[in-house]
N, C-alpha and C positions, 0 to 999 in steps of 0.2 A: 436370632445373632444379628448383627450388624455385618453389616459389607464393609471385604479390606478392602476395596480397591479403592486405588484414590478417585477422590474429585480432581476434574478438572477444567481451571481456567483460563481462559480464554486471553485477556487485555490488549483494544486493542486499537491501534489512533492515526488518521488518514489521512496520509499528504506530508509523514516522515521521512527523513533522508535517513538513512542510515550512519551518515555522520554524524550526527545530532545524540551520541549520547556520552552524557561525561565521562565516564568510567573505559566510555572505549578509549579513550586519545581525546576526546574537548577537552581541552582544559577550560573553554571560551562559557563552558553552556554548564550549568545547575543543577543538577539530572541526579540528586539522592539519591528518589526513591525508584527511580529506574533503571538508581548504581548498584539498587540492590539484590535485585532479579541477577546483576550480572555479578553478585557476588556472589549470591543463592545460584549461579546452576551452568549454563555452556553456553556459550555466549558466539553462535555462528557470522564470520565474517565477514562469508563470498551467499548470499540472505537473499533474493530475488523477486521478485513478481514477474511471473513468465506473462502477464498482459500491463501495463502500469498506465493503469486508468480501474476508473470506480467499480463502478457496473461487472463487470466480464473481470477483476482483482475480486470481488466479494464470492460473484458465482466457483466461483477456484475455492475459495477457499468451502462453500456451504457445502461441493460438490464430491473434491477432491479433483476435478480431474482439468485438464487445463482447456485453451483458449479453442481451441482445433475441435477439441469432443463436445465443449455447452454446444458453440456457434454462438456464441458470443464472442463478440472480437473487436467490440468500442463499447465507449457509451450510449448505447443501445436502450431505450425505454420503450425495451417489445416487455409480449406476459409472459414468464421464470416457471408456466405453473407445469409446463412440461416437460422444464427441466429435470423430473424425476422418473418421467416414464422414457429419456436419454441415458441420465447417467445414474439412474440409484437412487436412493432414501438419502435426502438431504441431512446434516452431519448430525444436526441436533437429532434428527427423527431416528436416524438412525444414533444415538446414546438412548435416547426412549425405549426404538427395542431393547437395549442389555440394561435395561433397570436404572437408567439415571434420570433424578430429579434435573431440568435443561429450562437454563432462561437465557432469553436472551436482549441486556440495559442498553437504549443507546440507536446507533442508525446500522441500518440494514439496504439503504438500494435496492431495495428485489424489484421488481411493479408486476401486477397491482402492489397496492395499498397492502387491500389485505390479504393475497397472498398468504398461506399458510408454511410454513418454514418450519417444523415442527416444537417449536417452546413447548412447555407448559406454562410459560408465564414468560408476553414480552411486554417490552412499555419502552415505549419510542418518543418523537415529539409527539403525534399527537397526544397521549396522555400526558404529557409536562405541556401543552396550550389548554385541554382542559381544565385538568390542575392549577391553576396560576394564569392565566389566561394574555400565556405572552406566543408569539412565533419567533422558533428559534432561526428561523429567515430576515430575519427585524430585528436582530439584533445589532448588526451592523450595517452598513448601502453596501453595491452589487453594483450589480455593473459597471461602470466606467471610472466608480470608486474603488473594484474587489482586488487590487493589488499596490491599496496605497495603504500609507499606518493607520490605524484607527482604535478608536476603544470601547468596548462595546459597553450598548447601553447600555446591560443590567451591571448590577452590585455584583461582586463572584461572589457570592451569597449564594445570592438568587439566578444564576444563570442555569442557563440549560445541561452547563458540568454536574453543576454543585446538587441535584436533584436527583439526575444519573449515580450522579455513585452514592445518595443519600438510598435512593433503592437498591445498588450495586450493593450496597453493605448490606441494607438486611437483611436481600437474596442469601449471601457468600453464610449468613452468620445463622441463619436457621438448621436449627440440629433434627434430623428426619433421620430418617432410617437404610435410607437409599443414598450411595454417594450421588454430586452435583457437578452436571458439563453446566457451565456459564459463556456465555459471549455477551463481554462488555463492551463496547469502538463510541469510542469518542471521537467527536469528530475534528475539532482541534487538532493541529496550525495547517488544517484544507484553510487556502482563507473564502470569505476574508479578513485582513493579519489585522484582528481588531482579539489584545490580550484585556482582558478586565484590570484593574488600576493593585497593586505598584506593582504590577508584572510587565506595564507598560513604559514603565521608566525604570527595566533591570536592567536591562546589556545596553551600554557605549557604544553606538558607532563605531566611533573612532575608532575601536578597536578591538574589532572583526573586520577581519578578511574581506579583498574586495573580492569577486566572482572569479572563477574561472573561465581566461576565455585561451579556444589555442586560430590560430588561422577561423577566418570565416567561414571559403569555402570548407574546410570541415565539419565546422561547426553548425552549421548548413544549408549541410547537404539534403540532410535528411525536412527537406521543405514545408516541412504539420511543425516546425521550428517560426523560423516568421509567421505562418501563418496562426499561430497557437499568437506570437504578441501583440499582433495586429485582432487578431479575436477582443484579449483582453485589455487592448490596451495597451500595451506595455511599450506601441508601435512598431512595426513590422522595418522604418528604415536604425533611424537611430540606437533606439533602445533605452531601455534606465539607465543614468549616466552612474557610474561608481556608487557616491557617498552614497544619492538616492537609495544605491541598493542597495549600500548595510544599512539603513536606518531599516526598513523592510528586515532584512533582516533579522535587528534586534528585535521585532516585533515577534517573525516566524516561533524564535528562538521562548522569546517569551510566553508567546499561547506555547510549550510545553514544557521551559518550568511549570503552567499553572498546572495542567495536562498532569505533570510528575506529582504535583503538590495532592492530589485524590485520588492516583495511584498511589500514594502514599497509606491511604486511607484503607484505602482497600486493602492491603499490605496489610494495610493492621489486625483488620480485622479474621484473613489467615490466620497469623499467624496466635485471636485469642482463643481458636478453635484447638481438641485434644488432638485433630489427625491433621492440623497443618505444614506437618515433616514428611504427611503423607498425604498434598496436594500438590498436581502440579499444574505451573501458572507458565503461561504460553505468553511474550510482549511481542505482538509485528504490528508495520504497518503495510496502508493495501498496496502501495508506492511509496519513490519520494516525489521533491519537488526539485525540477532545476534550476532557480529563487538565482536568475543570474549568472546561470555557469552556463558558457558556450554561448553568454551570445541567449541567454533562451527563458523563458519560466511557463509554470508548470509544469506536466509531467506529460507520458505516452511515448517519451520516446526511449531509447535502446543507452542513452547515457549513462554510466554511471547514480548519476546523479540522482535519476531518472529511475530507477528501476531497481539499484540498488536499499535492502531495505533492512533498520533493524530484526533479530532473531532471537531471539532471545525459548530457553527451557532449562526449567527448575522441579526440582524434582527430589527435598532432599534426601529420601531417604531411602531411594533406589541410586541418582545420581551423583558424578562430579559434583564441586562449589570450584566454579573458579573458575571454570578450564572457558577452553577459548579456545576455535574448529574454522580451519578454512573449507571445508569439505560443501562441494557444490548445492548448497539449499533450495526450496524454492516455498513459494504459499502452497502452491499441491500436497503437499507433505504435511503438514499442521488436520487433514483427515486422518491420515495412518498414524499423528502418536497421540491423537482422545482413544482413535480404536487396542490400540495398539492398548493403549494403560489401561482399557477397559476390560480386555483381555482376550479382542477377537478378533482380531492383525484386521484388517481392509485400508486394499495400497490404492488403489484405485491407478491412479495415474502416478500417483505420488512415489514415493523412494520410503524406505527403515529410517525415520531417526534413529530414530531411540537405539532399535540397534544394530546403528552407526558407532555413537555413543558406550554402546558398550561393549562395540567387536564382535559385535555376533553376524553385520549382515555391510557389502560392500559403499563405500557408497557412489553417488551418481557420477558418469567421469564426463556424457554433459547433459547440458539442461540451456535445452534450446524456450525465445521467446517468442509469442506474433499480436501483430495489434494490426487491428485497424479503424481509419475512424470512415466512420456512416457518412451517406452520402458522400462519400468518394469515391470512386469505383477501384483507380490506378494506386489506390493510395494502402499497399500494404507496406507492409516493415518486416519479418525473420530475421532474428535471433539465434545466434549460438554460442555459448563459450565454453571450451576451452582449454582446462588448462593456465594458462598465461596468456591466451587469446581469446579475442568476442570475433561475432563474424556477423556487421550488419550487408539485410538482403530491403532491399529497396524500388521496389517492382517496380513505381511510378519513373520514367528514364533506364532500369535496370542497370539501378548505381549499388557499389559494392563499395562498407568502408574495414578494416580490418585491426585493432588494435592492441597493438603489445603491453595489458595494463601492468610486467611483473617491471617492462622498462622505461613506464609512458600510466601509470598508470591516474593522473590528472583527463587524456585520450586525451592531448594541443596536440594531433599530428598522426593524422590514419596512415596502415604503407604496408597497402596492399599490392603497389605494385609490384612493391620487394616483393614481400613471400607466395610468389600464386599459383605453387603450390600449394599452403596451404589450406590459403580462401577456394583453389578446389575442391579440398576436399570437405572444408563448414560447408561449402554448398554444396557440393554433391550429400551431406549429413543431411541437413534442410533439406534436402527437394526431398530421400528416400521415409524423413521425419512424414513431410505434408503427405505423402504418397500412402505413407500404412497410415493413416486421418481421415482417406476420403477425402483429404482435400482440395478437389479435383478444380475451384480455382483457381485456386495458388502454382498450378502443376500438371503441367502437357509433355507425357513420353516421358515422362520423370527428369523432367529440368525445371528449375524457377519458372513463372512463366511474367517476364517483362513487355513493360507498356510502351509509349513513347511517353517524354516527359511530359509533361504536363499545369503548370501554376493553376494551383490550388488556391481559393479562396474562402474563405469560413467565415465573413464578413462581422458584425462586431458583439459580445454581450452589451445586448439593454434589455433590464427585466420589468425594465415598463417605459414604457414607449413614450419619444421625445414630444412634444409640441409642436404645431406648426409655425408657431409664434408666441416664444417667451413665455408673456400677458394670458396667453389659455390659459397657463397650471390656474392660478388667481382665479381663475372662474367656478 
């Protein structure tokens, strides 16, 4: 007798903003296949990466635990094999224990590279290199070029994303007695911004919006933003001008449209199955991208452009189609979505998203976020999102911001001084949350720890050292 439980397919992009989906209000971007998921299921418009940077976000997905639980608050290339002792079995192993065949295709971003994440099949850049002889990281220039528009050096049918999709389509299409749990994890639109032809000329920069900017004091109160601008060669002072920013956005959108085409092939493979309607698909990203908003680039900030993410849940046999919800959800909740669908709910630090859709569970009232840049001790940022408010605490200098997202969705000006009671309530909530998590490094006697302000310098991103003399590269 075949297993009647649903297949579960997670489809993930890297560094995709929540506003980069056509069917959710962006008329300038072409995403017909992601739009299919919007039409097929439930779209959450208040979804967050609770630590908006690569490694912590991915550890949250695979453990169902927040960064203060995993201990990974920044991009630290530490051995993660201990995480299962700390948080419980990884999601793939948990699903395998529940009788699912499991596979990962694409980026996993965990150390060491041979870490056992619990998948029956894992096909990533190592297999691509072995089969094709190509290195993923050499398809575009990095270092000083990382935020400048480029073209993928490999033809669109031969690049890593095409190879990934071929493998994922095969795994989705296999006919087995047990249901599958799969994660297909694309790297675009993570920089370098290098779409393949013809996606590199798909968007006219003159038709795209310029970045959103508030006053400089608000935009750069988080000292990581100017430090990252320097690190990623987007300059500490003047920044990338608006004309160039629109060109970069055109290439960023091109990468998303290219991945969208790959996603279309995945959806076709699902729809070719007899149990297509009993296949739960989640589409999400690990974090967003400032893309020039607030005079910044990259991620790790708690501005909406950086921390709010796409979050689509589709399951035609069980969930409504074309519904939009403004519940507060997070990457932490994906663990519970998968295990609940498998018939054995385990939420860990998340909430029951499927239950909230069905009306059987309450959505979260408050959502917390945390980030710390490694090797920069004073640099800890905490965030609380509740109702119309977003509170941000920066340990370095003990600075605070409050945004009224109902009145100021673009976060053009912070309003902490005008709302001291709200600030006090959310500050206390963050301190209590950190205390309960045992994060003693950030709290003391029930209050948030503050540190004297220090300017931080992350240096420059250099993939290959520059020579002492130009002619040395010719030797």
